[in-house]
C-alpha positions in Angstrom: 0.0 0.0 0.0 2.8 2.4 0.8 4.5 1.7 -2.5 1.3 2.6 -4.3 0.9 5.8 -2.3 4.5 6.8 -3.2 3.9 6.2 -6.9 0.9 8.4 -6.7 2.7 11.3 -5.1 5.4 11.1 -7.7 2.9 11.0 -10.5 1.1 14.0 -9.1 4.4 15.9 -8.6 5.3 15.2 -12.2 1.9 16.5 -13.5 2.2 19.6 -11.4 5.7 20.6 -12.8 5.6 23.9 -14.8 5.8 23.3 -18.6 9.1 24.2 -20.4 10.3 24.7 -23.9 13.0 22.0 -24.6 15.8 23.4 -26.5 19.0 22.2 -28.2 22.0 24.0 -29.7 24.0 22.4 -32.6 26.5 23.7 -35.1 25.6 24.4 -38.7 26.1 20.7 -39.4 24.0 19.3 -36.5 26.8 18.5 -34.0 25.7 19.3 -30.4 27.4 22.2 -28.8 28.0 22.3 -25.0 28.6 25.4 -22.9 26.4 27.8 -25.0 25.0 30.6 -22.9 21.3 31.0 -23.3 19.5 34.2 -22.3 15.8 34.9 -22.6 13.3 37.7 -22.0 11.4 37.8 -18.7 14.4 36.5 -16.6 17.7 37.7 -15.7 18.8 34.1 -15.4 21.1 32.6 -18.0 21.3 29.0 -18.9 24.1 26.9 -20.2 23.6 24.1 -22.7 24.6 20.6 -21.6 26.9 18.0 -23.3 24.1 17.1 -25.7 23.5 20.8 -26.5 20.2 20.6 -24.5 18.5 23.3 -22.3 15.0 24.1 -21.0 13.2 27.4 -20.8 10.2 28.0 -18.7 6.9 28.6 -20.6 5.9 32.3 -20.4 2.6 34.1 -21.0 3.8 36.1 -24.0 6.4 36.1 -26.7 10.0 35.0 -25.6 13.1 36.5 -27.1 15.9 34.1 -26.8 19.7 34.5 -27.7 22.5 31.8 -27.8 26.2 32.6 -27.8 29.5 31.1 -27.3 33.1 32.1 -28.2 34.1 30.7 -31.5 30.5 30.9 -32.9 28.4 33.6 -34.4 25.7 34.4 -31.9 22.0 34.0 -32.8 18.7 35.0 -31.5 15.1 34.1 -32.2 11.5 34.9 -31.1 9.3 32.1 -29.7 5.5 32.7 -30.0 3.4 32.7 -26.9 2.3 29.2 -25.8 -1.5 28.8 -25.9 -1.6 25.9 -23.5 -3.6 23.8 -26.0 -0.5 21.9 -27.2 2.9 20.9 -26.2 5.4 23.8 -25.7 7.3 24.5 -28.9 10.9 23.3 -29.0 13.8 25.8 -29.3 16.4 24.8 -31.9 19.7 26.8 -32.5 22.1 26.0 -35.3 25.2 28.2 -34.9 27.7 29.0 -37.5 31.5 28.9 -36.6 32.9 32.4 -36.4 35.4 32.8 -39.3 39.0 33.5 -38.1 39.3 36.5 -40.5 37.7 38.4 -43.3 36.9 36.5 -46.5 34.5 34.0 -48.1 33.9 30.5 -46.8 32.1 27.8 -48.7 29.8 25.8 -46.3 30.5 22.1 -47.0 29.0 18.9 -45.6 31.2 18.9 -42.6 33.0 22.3 -42.3 34.1 25.5 -44.1 36.5 25.8 -47.0 38.0 29.2 -47.2 38.1 30.8 -50.8 41.6 32.1 -51.6 41.8 35.7 -52.8 43.4 35.8 -56.4 44.8 38.8 -58.0 42.8 40.1 -61.0 45.0 40.7 -64.1 44.3 43.0 -67.2 45.0 41.7 -70.7 44.3 43.3 -74.0 44.9 46.6 -75.7 44.7 50.3 -74.7 41.3 50.5 -76.3 39.6 47.4 -74.7 40.8 44.8 -72.3 39.7 41.7 -70.3 39.9 41.6 -66.6 40.4 38.0 -65.5 42.1 35.4 -63.3 45.2 33.3 -64.3 44.2 30.7 -61.7 41.0 29.6 -59.9 42.3 28.0 -56.8 41.4 24.5 -55.4 38.2 25.0 -53.5 35.4 22.8 -54.8 31.6 23.0 -54.1 29.1 20.3 -54.9 26.3 21.0 -57.4 23.6 19.0 -55.6 21.9 22.0 -54.1 22.1 25.8 -53.9 25.5 26.8 -52.8 26.0 28.5 -49.4 28.8 30.7 -48.1 29.7 32.6 -45.0 31.1 36.1 -45.8 33.0 38.0 -43.1 33.8 41.5 -44.0 35.3 44.6 -42.2 32.9 46.8 -44.2 29.9 48.2 -42.6 26.5 47.1 -44.0 26.0 50.5 -45.5 29.4 50.4 -47.1 28.9 46.8 -48.4 26.0 48.0 -50.6 28.3 50.4 -52.2 30.9 47.7 -53.0 28.4 45.9 -55.3 29.3 42.4 -54.5 28.8 40.0 -57.4 29.1 36.3 -58.2 30.0 35.4 -61.8 30.4 32.2 -63.7 33.7 32.2 -65.5 34.9 31.0 -68.9 38.5 30.3 -70.0 39.8 32.3 -73.0 43.0 31.4 -74.6 42.9 34.1 -77.3 40.5 36.8 -78.5 40.4 39.5 -81.2 40.4 43.1 -79.7 40.4 46.5 -81.3 43.8 48.2 -81.5 45.3 51.3 -83.1 45.7 49.4 -86.5 42.4 47.6 -86.3 41.5 44.1 -85.0 44.4 42.5 -83.2 44.5 38.9 -81.8 45.9 38.7 -78.2 46.8 35.8 -76.0 44.8 35.8 -72.8 45.0 32.4 -71.2 42.8 33.5 -68.3 39.4 33.0 -66.7 37.1 35.9 -67.5 33.4 36.6 -66.6 30.7 34.8 -68.4 27.2 35.2 -66.6 26.0 36.8 -63.4 24.6 34.5 -60.8 21.8 35.8 -58.5 22.2 35.2 -54.7 20.7 36.3 -51.4 22.9 38.1 -48.9 21.6 38.0 -45.3 23.1 39.7 -42.3 23.8 37.7 -39.2 23.7 38.8 -35.5 27.2 40.3 -35.8 27.8 43.5 -37.7 30.3 41.9 -40.1 29.1 38.3 -40.9 26.7 37.3 -43.6 25.3 34.2 -45.2 25.2 34.0 -49.1 22.9 31.6 -50.8 22.5 31.1 -54.5 18.9 31.0 -55.6 19.3 27.8 -57.5 22.0 25.1 -57.6 25.0 25.9 -59.6 26.0 24.1 -62.8 29.5 22.5 -62.9 32.1 25.1 -63.8 34.2 27.9 -62.4 32.9 30.8 -60.4 34.2 33.8 -58.5 32.9 36.5 -56.1 34.2 40.1 -56.9 33.2 43.7 -56.3 32.7 46.8 -58.4 31.9 44.7 -61.5 35.6 44.5 -62.0 35.6 41.1 -63.7 33.0 42.1 -66.2 34.7 45.4 -67.0 36.3 45.9 -70.5 38.0 49.1 -69.4 41.7 48.7 -69.7 42.2 51.2 -66.8 39.5 49.7 -64.5 42.0 48.1 -62.1 44.0 51.3 -61.7 40.9 53.0 -60.4 40.6 50.6 -57.4 42.6 50.3 -54.2 45.0 47.3 -54.3 43.1 45.4 -51.8 40.0 45.4 -54.0 41.8 44.1 -57.1 41.1 40.6 -56.2 38.4 38.0 -56.8 37.5 34.8 -54.8 37.1 31.9 -57.2 35.9 28.3 -56.6 34.9 25.3 -58.7 31.5 23.6 -58.7 31.5 19.8 -59.5 
């Protein structure tokens, strides 16, 4: 009889526990992250995720604002709608991106980042018209099974970034081409990767002031691509590079397979 009474007490205690939102923090690839600090509105208390990335937040009457952060990762926040009490409390799921070590472009692969190397843009042609292109396209490869995703870390402010005119172009390789010269059409040797077509993408700011995600609007066909600014790769102006600061005379190429 005593055993049944104890079981009844435990059951009633469990039923009377305040409902909570179960949460979990993983990295971009689904690996649990321990030691993430969780802050939420309505409480000065901060939580820390466990070894499995888990945490719990008490259910509140209104909307809850939640923020997750840990050194080495880009912090993230979300809003959780008010719990109506008619269903189970909504779960809270955070997927944090690793914070890049320095400015640049990082292709998001199946397991980690691959940094795109900056490559110096060269000008080849005549004094009347020239091609701006790349002699080399690096070794970073991206799979073409889905839209490509990148993390872009920049020292430029968001307002300044719009002025830079970030673009993504598919490239084509040119060995030679006929260009206008002083004495008419002249064939010149190029042997470089030049702009072919523009690729649309979406640039989204993250919680920090200098980190962004870039996602192409469709999957990329196999080939060579590069990020650049100021339309420099598509420019035919032989003096276009001279008009830019040295640090902007670069592109960030990669290959899609």
